Chimera marker file (.cmm) of the C-alpha trace (Angstrom):
<marker_set name="trace">
<marker id="1" x="-112.766" y="50.826" z="19.466" r="1" g="1" b="0" radius="0.5"/>
<marker id="2" x="-109.327" y="51.351" z="20.933" r="1" g="1" b="0" radius="0.5"/>
<marker id="3" x="-106.700" y="54.270" z="21.321" r="1" g="1" b="0" radius="0.5"/>
<marker id="4" x="-105.180" y="55.716" z="18.175" r="1" g="1" b="0" radius="0.5"/>
<marker id="5" x="-101.466" y="56.175" z="19.137" r="1" g="1" b="0" radius="0.5"/>
<marker id="6" x="-100.248" y="57.983" z="15.893" r="1" g="1" b="0" radius="0.5"/>
<marker id="7" x="-100.971" y="58.422" z="12.208" r="1" g="1" b="0" radius="0.5"/>
<marker id="8" x="-98.695" y="57.707" z="9.368" r="1" g="1" b="0" radius="0.5"/>
<marker id="9" x="-98.896" y="57.076" z="5.709" r="1" g="1" b="0" radius="0.5"/>
<marker id="10" x="-98.983" y="53.535" z="3.975" r="1" g="1" b="0" radius="0.5"/>
<marker id="11" x="-99.808" y="51.984" z="0.749" r="1" g="1" b="0" radius="0.5"/>
<marker id="12" x="-103.026" y="50.244" z="-0.449" r="1" g="1" b="0" radius="0.5"/>
<marker id="13" x="-101.908" y="46.459" z="-0.795" r="1" g="1" b="0" radius="0.5"/>
<marker id="14" x="-104.242" y="46.373" z="-4.157" r="1" g="1" b="0" radius="0.5"/>
<marker id="15" x="-103.449" y="49.362" z="-5.970" r="1" g="1" b="0" radius="0.5"/>
<marker id="16" x="-100.284" y="50.809" z="-4.218" r="1" g="1" b="0" radius="0.5"/>
<marker id="17" x="-101.738" y="54.220" z="-3.748" r="1" g="1" b="0" radius="0.5"/>
<marker id="18" x="-100.517" y="56.197" z="-0.964" r="1" g="1" b="0" radius="0.5"/>
<marker id="19" x="-103.068" y="56.306" z="1.891" r="1" g="1" b="0" radius="0.5"/>
<marker id="20" x="-103.491" y="57.753" z="5.392" r="1" g="1" b="0" radius="0.5"/>
<marker id="21" x="-103.063" y="55.018" z="8.238" r="1" g="1" b="0" radius="0.5"/>
<marker id="22" x="-102.980" y="54.835" z="11.917" r="1" g="1" b="0" radius="0.5"/>
<marker id="23" x="-101.662" y="52.792" z="14.752" r="1" g="1" b="0" radius="0.5"/>
<marker id="24" x="-104.527" y="51.458" z="16.763" r="1" g="1" b="0" radius="0.5"/>
<marker id="25" x="-104.077" y="50.130" z="20.554" r="1" g="1" b="0" radius="0.5"/>
<marker id="26" x="-106.396" y="47.486" z="21.732" r="1" g="1" b="0" radius="0.5"/>
<marker id="27" x="-105.352" y="45.919" z="24.901" r="1" g="1" b="0" radius="0.5"/>
<marker id="28" x="-101.596" y="44.955" z="24.678" r="1" g="1" b="0" radius="0.5"/>
<marker id="29" x="-101.975" y="44.730" z="20.689" r="1" g="1" b="0" radius="0.5"/>
<marker id="30" x="-101.104" y="47.243" z="18.158" r="1" g="1" b="0" radius="0.5"/>
<marker id="31" x="-102.508" y="47.337" z="14.577" r="1" g="1" b="0" radius="0.5"/>
<marker id="32" x="-101.818" y="49.262" z="11.533" r="1" g="1" b="0" radius="0.5"/>
<marker id="33" x="-105.247" y="50.533" z="10.058" r="1" g="1" b="0" radius="0.5"/>
<marker id="34" x="-105.784" y="51.974" z="6.585" r="1" g="1" b="0" radius="0.5"/>
<marker id="35" x="-108.555" y="52.403" z="4.258" r="1" g="1" b="0" radius="0.5"/>
<marker id="36" x="-108.443" y="52.755" z="0.503" r="1" g="1" b="0" radius="0.5"/>
<marker id="37" x="-111.377" y="54.511" z="-0.949" r="1" g="1" b="0" radius="0.5"/>
<marker id="38" x="-111.616" y="51.998" z="-3.817" r="1" g="1" b="0" radius="0.5"/>
<marker id="39" x="-110.602" y="48.773" z="-1.931" r="1" g="1" b="0" radius="0.5"/>
<marker id="40" x="-111.889" y="49.055" z="1.577" r="1" g="1" b="0" radius="0.5"/>
<marker id="41" x="-110.081" y="48.863" z="4.963" r="1" g="1" b="0" radius="0.5"/>
<marker id="42" x="-107.017" y="46.892" z="6.041" r="1" g="1" b="0" radius="0.5"/>
<marker id="43" x="-105.982" y="45.871" z="9.321" r="1" g="1" b="0" radius="0.5"/>
<marker id="44" x="-102.765" y="44.298" z="10.348" r="1" g="1" b="0" radius="0.5"/>
<marker id="45" x="-101.146" y="43.496" z="13.735" r="1" g="1" b="0" radius="0.5"/>
<marker id="46" x="-97.795" y="45.200" z="14.172" r="1" g="1" b="0" radius="0.5"/>
<marker id="47" x="-97.325" y="44.610" z="18.081" r="1" g="1" b="0" radius="0.5"/>
<marker id="48" x="-98.659" y="41.728" z="20.291" r="1" g="1" b="0" radius="0.5"/>
<marker id="49" x="-98.078" y="41.489" z="24.147" r="1" g="1" b="0" radius="0.5"/>
<marker id="50" x="-95.411" y="42.479" z="26.320" r="1" g="1" b="0" radius="0.5"/>
<marker id="51" x="-93.190" y="44.475" z="26.308" r="1" g="1" b="0" radius="0.5"/>
<marker id="52" x="-95.858" y="47.173" z="25.914" r="1" g="1" b="0" radius="0.5"/>
<marker id="53" x="-95.396" y="48.901" z="22.496" r="1" g="1" b="0" radius="0.5"/>
<marker id="54" x="-95.142" y="52.333" z="24.271" r="1" g="1" b="0" radius="0.5"/>
<marker id="55" x="-92.155" y="51.230" z="26.241" r="1" g="1" b="0" radius="0.5"/>
<marker id="56" x="-90.425" y="49.807" z="23.313" r="1" g="1" b="0" radius="0.5"/>
<marker id="57" x="-91.196" y="52.559" z="20.880" r="1" g="1" b="0" radius="0.5"/>
<marker id="58" x="-88.353" y="55.618" z="20.795" r="1" g="1" b="0" radius="0.5"/>
<marker id="59" x="-88.633" y="58.817" z="18.638" r="1" g="1" b="0" radius="0.5"/>
<marker id="60" x="-86.906" y="58.619" z="15.447" r="1" g="1" b="0" radius="0.5"/>
<marker id="61" x="-84.419" y="60.958" z="14.205" r="1" g="1" b="0" radius="0.5"/>
<marker id="62" x="-84.158" y="61.043" z="10.348" r="1" g="1" b="0" radius="0.5"/>
<marker id="63" x="-80.675" y="59.763" z="9.182" r="1" g="1" b="0" radius="0.5"/>
<marker id="64" x="-80.347" y="60.392" z="5.551" r="1" g="1" b="0" radius="0.5"/>
<marker id="65" x="-78.152" y="58.161" z="3.428" r="1" g="1" b="0" radius="0.5"/>
<marker id="66" x="-74.759" y="59.874" z="2.513" r="1" g="1" b="0" radius="0.5"/>
<marker id="67" x="-75.019" y="58.768" z="-0.924" r="1" g="1" b="0" radius="0.5"/>
<marker id="68" x="-78.259" y="58.299" z="-2.921" r="1" g="1" b="0" radius="0.5"/>
<marker id="69" x="-78.905" y="56.025" z="-5.994" r="1" g="1" b="0" radius="0.5"/>
<marker id="70" x="-82.313" y="57.576" z="-7.359" r="1" g="1" b="0" radius="0.5"/>
<marker id="71" x="-83.626" y="60.745" z="-8.154" r="1" g="1" b="0" radius="0.5"/>
<marker id="72" x="-86.758" y="61.915" z="-6.338" r="1" g="1" b="0" radius="0.5"/>
<marker id="73" x="-89.376" y="61.818" z="-8.848" r="1" g="1" b="0" radius="0.5"/>
<marker id="74" x="-92.679" y="60.747" z="-7.295" r="1" g="1" b="0" radius="0.5"/>
<marker id="75" x="-91.938" y="60.779" z="-3.667" r="1" g="1" b="0" radius="0.5"/>
<marker id="76" x="-91.690" y="58.221" z="-1.002" r="1" g="1" b="0" radius="0.5"/>
<marker id="77" x="-92.220" y="55.221" z="-1.248" r="1" g="1" b="0" radius="0.5"/>
<marker id="78" x="-92.255" y="55.202" z="-5.162" r="1" g="1" b="0" radius="0.5"/>
<marker id="79" x="-88.674" y="56.357" z="-5.616" r="1" g="1" b="0" radius="0.5"/>
<marker id="80" x="-87.147" y="53.591" z="-3.584" r="1" g="1" b="0" radius="0.5"/>
<marker id="81" x="-83.733" y="52.598" z="-4.137" r="1" g="1" b="0" radius="0.5"/>
<marker id="82" x="-82.186" y="55.167" z="-1.601" r="1" g="1" b="0" radius="0.5"/>
<marker id="83" x="-83.702" y="58.374" z="-2.941" r="1" g="1" b="0" radius="0.5"/>
<marker id="84" x="-82.657" y="61.763" z="-1.238" r="1" g="1" b="0" radius="0.5"/>
<marker id="85" x="-85.880" y="61.592" z="0.663" r="1" g="1" b="0" radius="0.5"/>
<marker id="86" x="-85.123" y="58.249" z="2.463" r="1" g="1" b="0" radius="0.5"/>
<marker id="87" x="-85.036" y="59.015" z="6.145" r="1" g="1" b="0" radius="0.5"/>
<marker id="88" x="-83.211" y="55.777" z="7.296" r="1" g="1" b="0" radius="0.5"/>
<marker id="89" x="-80.080" y="53.770" z="6.347" r="1" g="1" b="0" radius="0.5"/>
<marker id="90" x="-80.738" y="50.452" z="4.878" r="1" g="1" b="0" radius="0.5"/>
<link id1="1" id2="2" r="1" g="1" b="0" radius="0.2"/>
<link id1="2" id2="3" r="1" g="1" b="0" radius="0.2"/>
<link id1="3" id2="4" r="1" g="1" b="0" radius="0.2"/>
<link id1="4" id2="5" r="1" g="1" b="0" radius="0.2"/>
<link id1="5" id2="6" r="1" g="1" b="0" radius="0.2"/>
<link id1="6" id2="7" r="1" g="1" b="0" radius="0.2"/>
<link id1="7" id2="8" r="1" g="1" b="0" radius="0.2"/>
<link id1="8" id2="9" r="1" g="1" b="0" radius="0.2"/>
<link id1="9" id2="10" r="1" g="1" b="0" radius="0.2"/>
<link id1="10" id2="11" r="1" g="1" b="0" radius="0.2"/>
<link id1="11" id2="12" r="1" g="1" b="0" radius="0.2"/>
<link id1="12" id2="13" r="1" g="1" b="0" radius="0.2"/>
<link id1="13" id2="14" r="1" g="1" b="0" radius="0.2"/>
<link id1="14" id2="15" r="1" g="1" b="0" radius="0.2"/>
<link id1="15" id2="16" r="1" g="1" b="0" radius="0.2"/>
<link id1="16" id2="17" r="1" g="1" b="0" radius="0.2"/>
<link id1="17" id2="18" r="1" g="1" b="0" radius="0.2"/>
<link id1="18" id2="19" r="1" g="1" b="0" radius="0.2"/>
<link id1="19" id2="20" r="1" g="1" b="0" radius="0.2"/>
<link id1="20" id2="21" r="1" g="1" b="0" radius="0.2"/>
<link id1="21" id2="22" r="1" g="1" b="0" radius="0.2"/>
<link id1="22" id2="23" r="1" g="1" b="0" radius="0.2"/>
<link id1="23" id2="24" r="1" g="1" b="0" radius="0.2"/>
<link id1="24" id2="25" r="1" g="1" b="0" radius="0.2"/>
<link id1="25" id2="26" r="1" g="1" b="0" radius="0.2"/>
<link id1="26" id2="27" r="1" g="1" b="0" radius="0.2"/>
<link id1="27" id2="28" r="1" g="1" b="0" radius="0.2"/>
<link id1="28" id2="29" r="1" g="1" b="0" radius="0.2"/>
<link id1="29" id2="30" r="1" g="1" b="0" radius="0.2"/>
<link id1="30" id2="31" r="1" g="1" b="0" radius="0.2"/>
<link id1="31" id2="32" r="1" g="1" b="0" radius="0.2"/>
<link id1="32" id2="33" r="1" g="1" b="0" radius="0.2"/>
<link id1="33" id2="34" r="1" g="1" b="0" radius="0.2"/>
<link id1="34" id2="35" r="1" g="1" b="0" radius="0.2"/>
<link id1="35" id2="36" r="1" g="1" b="0" radius="0.2"/>
<link id1="36" id2="37" r="1" g="1" b="0" radius="0.2"/>
<link id1="37" id2="38" r="1" g="1" b="0" radius="0.2"/>
<link id1="38" id2="39" r="1" g="1" b="0" radius="0.2"/>
<link id1="39" id2="40" r="1" g="1" b="0" radius="0.2"/>
<link id1="40" id2="41" r="1" g="1" b="0" radius="0.2"/>
<link id1="41" id2="42" r="1" g="1" b="0" radius="0.2"/>
<link id1="42" id2="43" r="1" g="1" b="0" radius="0.2"/>
<link id1="43" id2="44" r="1" g="1" b="0" radius="0.2"/>
<link id1="44" id2="45" r="1" g="1" b="0" radius="0.2"/>
<link id1="45" id2="46" r="1" g="1" b="0" radius="0.2"/>
<link id1="46" id2="47" r="1" g="1" b="0" radius="0.2"/>
<link id1="47" id2="48" r="1" g="1" b="0" radius="0.2"/>
<link id1="48" id2="49" r="1" g="1" b="0" radius="0.2"/>
<link id1="49" id2="50" r="1" g="1" b="0" radius="0.2"/>
<link id1="50" id2="51" r="1" g="1" b="0" radius="0.2"/>
<link id1="51" id2="52" r="1" g="1" b="0" radius="0.2"/>
<link id1="52" id2="53" r="1" g="1" b="0" radius="0.2"/>
<link id1="53" id2="54" r="1" g="1" b="0" radius="0.2"/>
<link id1="54" id2="55" r="1" g="1" b="0" radius="0.2"/>
<link id1="55" id2="56" r="1" g="1" b="0" radius="0.2"/>
<link id1="56" id2="57" r="1" g="1" b="0" radius="0.2"/>
<link id1="57" id2="58" r="1" g="1" b="0" radius="0.2"/>
<link id1="58" id2="59" r="1" g="1" b="0" radius="0.2"/>
<link id1="59" id2="60" r="1" g="1" b="0" radius="0.2"/>
<link id1="60" id2="61" r="1" g="1" b="0" radius="0.2"/>
<link id1="61" id2="62" r="1" g="1" b="0" radius="0.2"/>
<link id1="62" id2="63" r="1" g="1" b="0" radius="0.2"/>
<link id1="63" id2="64" r="1" g="1" b="0" radius="0.2"/>
<link id1="64" id2="65" r="1" g="1" b="0" radius="0.2"/>
<link id1="65" id2="66" r="1" g="1" b="0" radius="0.2"/>
<link id1="66" id2="67" r="1" g="1" b="0" radius="0.2"/>
<link id1="67" id2="68" r="1" g="1" b="0" radius="0.2"/>
<link id1="68" id2="69" r="1" g="1" b="0" radius="0.2"/>
<link id1="69" id2="70" r="1" g="1" b="0" radius="0.2"/>
<link id1="70" id2="71" r="1" g="1" b="0" radius="0.2"/>
<link id1="71" id2="72" r="1" g="1" b="0" radius="0.2"/>
<link id1="72" id2="73" r="1" g="1" b="0" radius="0.2"/>
<link id1="73" id2="74" r="1" g="1" b="0" radius="0.2"/>
<link id1="74" id2="75" r="1" g="1" b="0" radius="0.2"/>
<link id1="75" id2="76" r="1" g="1" b="0" radius="0.2"/>
<link id1="76" id2="77" r="1" g="1" b="0" radius="0.2"/>
<link id1="77" id2="78" r="1" g="1" b="0" radius="0.2"/>
<link id1="78" id2="79" r="1" g="1" b="0" radius="0.2"/>
<link id1="79" id2="80" r="1" g="1" b="0" radius="0.2"/>
<link id1="80" id2="81" r="1" g="1" b="0" radius="0.2"/>
<link id1="81" id2="82" r="1" g="1" b="0" radius="0.2"/>
<link id1="82" id2="83" r="1" g="1" b="0" radius="0.2"/>
<link id1="83" id2="84" r="1" g="1" b="0" radius="0.2"/>
<link id1="84" id2="85" r="1" g="1" b="0" radius="0.2"/>
<link id1="85" id2="86" r="1" g="1" b="0" radius="0.2"/>
<link id1="86" id2="87" r="1" g="1" b="0" radius="0.2"/>
<link id1="87" id2="88" r="1" g="1" b="0" radius="0.2"/>
<link id1="88" id2="89" r="1" g="1" b="0" radius="0.2"/>
<link id1="89" id2="90" r="1" g="1" b="0" radius="0.2"/>
</marker_set>
């Protein structure tokens, strides 16, 4: 099957529900794989070839924006518009 590099969260592209996802390495390619109970599995390539994904990837340190424009209501990613839970600058 391949090697799971990490788990994450994503959205179902059909219903926009938040679902679990993982990054799957097969050879030099890395895919985002996610499954919605209602709409099935989705697989998208997110890295192809060299340099290898593992050599390019760096640990992320959250950098919350100094000023937010929306209140946290439903949580990420539904409150986009730079809510207080946003973990990177735009």
